[in-house]
C-alpha positions as MATLAB code, in Angstrom:
seq = 'MNILLADDHTIFRHGLKLLLDSQCGYQVVAEAASLDVVSSLLQQHPIDLMILDYNMPGGDSTAVLSYCKHRYADLKVIALTGSESGIVLKQLQDASADAVLRKDVSGSELLLCITKVMAGQVVVSADVQERIAESITNLTPRELQTVNMINDGLTNTDMAKRLNLSAKTIDKHRENLMRKLQVSNIAQLIHKAKLLGLV';
ca = [
      75.351  107.687   93.097;
      77.698  105.947   90.659;
      80.350  103.752   92.256;
      83.587  102.209   90.977;
      84.857   99.133   92.836;
      88.609   98.555   92.511;
      89.713   95.268   94.074;
      91.552   92.306   92.576;
      89.489   89.711   94.464;
      86.402   88.889   92.427;
      84.393   87.444   95.301;
      85.097   90.523   97.440;
      83.914   92.825   94.643;
      80.789   90.744   94.154;
      79.993   90.905   97.859;
      80.443   94.670   97.908;
      78.365   95.039   94.743;
      75.483   93.080   96.279;
      75.622   95.244   99.411;
      75.789   98.547   97.531;
      73.269   97.741   94.804;
      70.762   96.861   97.524;
      70.855  100.461   98.764;
      68.461  102.982   97.258;
      70.307  105.382   94.961;
      73.574  103.411   94.923;
      74.748  101.806   91.674;
      78.027  100.028   90.937;
      78.680  101.086   87.335;
      82.274   99.861   86.937;
      84.698   97.352   88.422;
      88.480   97.156   88.236;
      90.636   94.131   89.053;
      93.857   96.038   88.333;
      95.069   99.569   88.993;
      96.092  100.168   85.386;
      92.443  100.316   84.236;
      91.198  102.694   86.944;
      92.012  105.882   85.053;
      90.271  104.763   81.854;
      87.174  103.667   83.789;
      86.984  107.096   85.430;
      87.117  108.664   81.963;
      84.390  106.347   80.626;
      81.919  106.683   83.502;
      80.703  109.576   85.680;
      81.941  108.204   89.011;
      80.957  109.790   92.336;
      82.681  107.303   94.646;
      85.575  104.888   94.232;
      86.195  102.125   96.764;
      89.861  101.228   96.323;
      91.801   98.278   97.686;
      95.354   99.119   98.745;
      97.049   95.898   97.640;
      96.342   95.552   93.916;
      98.359   94.650   90.811;
      99.006   97.120   88.014;
     100.704   99.971   89.840;
     101.096  101.880   93.095;
      97.705  102.332   94.756;
      98.719  105.443   96.713;
     100.015  107.090   93.514;
      96.802  106.166   91.662;
      94.720  107.474   94.558;
      96.613  110.757   94.686;
      96.362  111.205   90.895;
      92.619  110.467   90.831;
      91.902  112.913   93.659;
      93.916  115.592   91.860;
      92.423  114.865   88.414;
      88.786  114.536   89.535;
      88.099  117.178   92.169;
      84.608  115.905   93.082;
      85.568  112.232   93.273;
      85.304  110.652   96.733;
      87.628  107.744   97.510;
      87.365  105.202  100.299;
      90.610  103.238  100.710;
      90.245   99.716  102.060;
      93.149   97.611  103.258;
      93.861   94.417  105.120;
      97.220   95.845  106.176;
      97.905   96.474  109.841;
     100.901   98.688  109.076;
     100.546  102.215  110.383;
     102.961  103.339  107.660;
     100.691  101.980  104.906;
      97.630  103.528  106.522;
      99.416  106.891  106.799;
     100.373  106.708  103.108;
      96.704  106.290  102.179;
      95.743  109.200  104.413;
      98.495  111.375  102.903;
      97.305  110.474   99.378;
      94.066  112.350  100.192;
      91.742  109.384  100.711;
      88.372  110.593  101.991;
      88.275  107.537  104.251;
      90.746  104.872  105.332;
      89.191  101.653  106.597;
      90.417   98.178  107.443;
      88.863   95.408  105.380;
      87.366   93.809  108.470;
      84.726   96.558  108.823;
      81.098   95.466  108.779;
      78.701   96.261  105.956;
      76.801   98.712  108.146;
      80.054  100.505  109.071;
      80.971  100.838  105.395;
      77.536  102.221  104.509;
      77.750  104.757  107.349;
      81.226  105.728  106.148;
      79.900  106.275  102.604;
      77.159  108.552  103.940;
      79.700  110.619  105.881;
      82.181  110.813  102.990;
      79.513  111.897  100.510;
      78.511  114.611  103.001;
      82.069  115.960  102.843;
      83.556  114.371  105.964;
      86.943  112.663  106.164;
      86.648  109.319  107.940;
      89.560  107.538  109.596;
      88.442  104.793  111.947;
      89.718  104.760  115.534;
      91.849  101.626  115.079;
      93.427  103.114  111.946;
      94.216  106.359  113.812;
      95.792  104.356  116.607;
      97.981  102.331  114.235;
      99.091  105.511  112.432;
      99.922  107.174  115.738;
     101.932  104.184  116.945;
     103.928  103.969  113.719;
     104.804  107.667  113.665;
     105.158  108.633  117.271;
     105.026  105.469  119.361;
     102.112  106.984  121.282;
     100.404  104.647  123.703;
      96.590  104.273  123.519;
      96.343  106.374  126.723;
      98.522  109.118  125.237;
      96.417  109.114  122.077;
      93.313  109.419  124.243;
      94.930  112.283  126.160;
      95.883  114.259  123.049;
      92.304  113.986  121.772;
      90.973  115.339  125.080;
      93.503  118.176  125.023;
      92.275  119.011  121.530;
      88.699  119.012  122.888;
      89.737  121.638  125.445;
      89.551  119.516  128.590;
      91.585  120.621  131.595;
      93.915  118.330  133.539;
      91.247  118.058  136.228;
      88.592  117.102  133.662;
      90.863  114.483  132.116;
      91.855  113.067  135.488;
      88.187  112.628  136.421;
      87.221  111.139  133.068;
      90.109  108.643  133.057;
      90.020  108.016  136.804;
      93.667  109.026  137.086;
      95.571  111.505  139.215;
      96.395  114.987  137.897;
     100.057  114.038  138.284;
      99.608  111.115  135.883;
      97.888  113.395  133.370;
     100.837  115.786  133.649;
     103.156  112.879  132.858;
     101.093  111.992  129.769;
     101.315  115.631  128.603;
     105.085  115.606  129.167;
     105.444  112.376  127.149;
     103.279  113.793  124.351;
     105.402  116.939  124.136;
     108.583  114.884  123.972;
     107.339  112.347  121.423;
     105.783  114.969  119.150;
     108.791  117.265  119.648;
     106.805  120.366  120.621;
     107.134  122.840  123.494;
     103.581  124.060  124.189;
      99.935  123.018  123.910;
      99.245  125.086  120.776;
     102.133  123.365  118.987;
     100.975  119.996  120.334;
      97.475  120.418  118.899;
      98.832  121.696  115.588;
     101.256  118.755  115.251;
      98.558  116.261  116.260;
      96.262  117.646  113.531;
      99.031  117.465  110.921;
      99.611  113.823  111.821;
      95.896  113.058  111.742;
      95.849  112.059  115.407;
      92.846  114.270  116.262;
];
């Protein structure tokens, strides 16, 4: 697998390169310290995976990400960021990143993410999902947990048992979810939650 590393911090790229080159079948074939060289590197090398830092000089990373995904249909892109902003994280998700991860992930988490992405999965870590949800809808962690269980088909009774809460409290969470997501029934709730990447 040929990998392009796009990050303006040399020591970070070198660390990633050491990690990836140590894995059987992984090879870092190109590196970019600026966004304005990414497109030409993709033309020069057969790249399977790009690991892209959000905050880089030379352009708008979300625009570059969106263009690359559109131009190279088979290219997988993992977006890394040190940002805690749910708005930034949502922008990366909307730009069709195959994964959105915070830069504080461990090496083993990144390698697992690569395996999943190359298998066709979209990976958005739990803390990223939570930050996106909070920025868009002001959902509490408990409400985010509830909407995921609703999506999984759990009944109020099941959720109450799992969370050690009363059915009345679960009803209140459902009511808050409906109001915050501006929907009127469970089908709409699940649909809206999927559109927002909450489930």
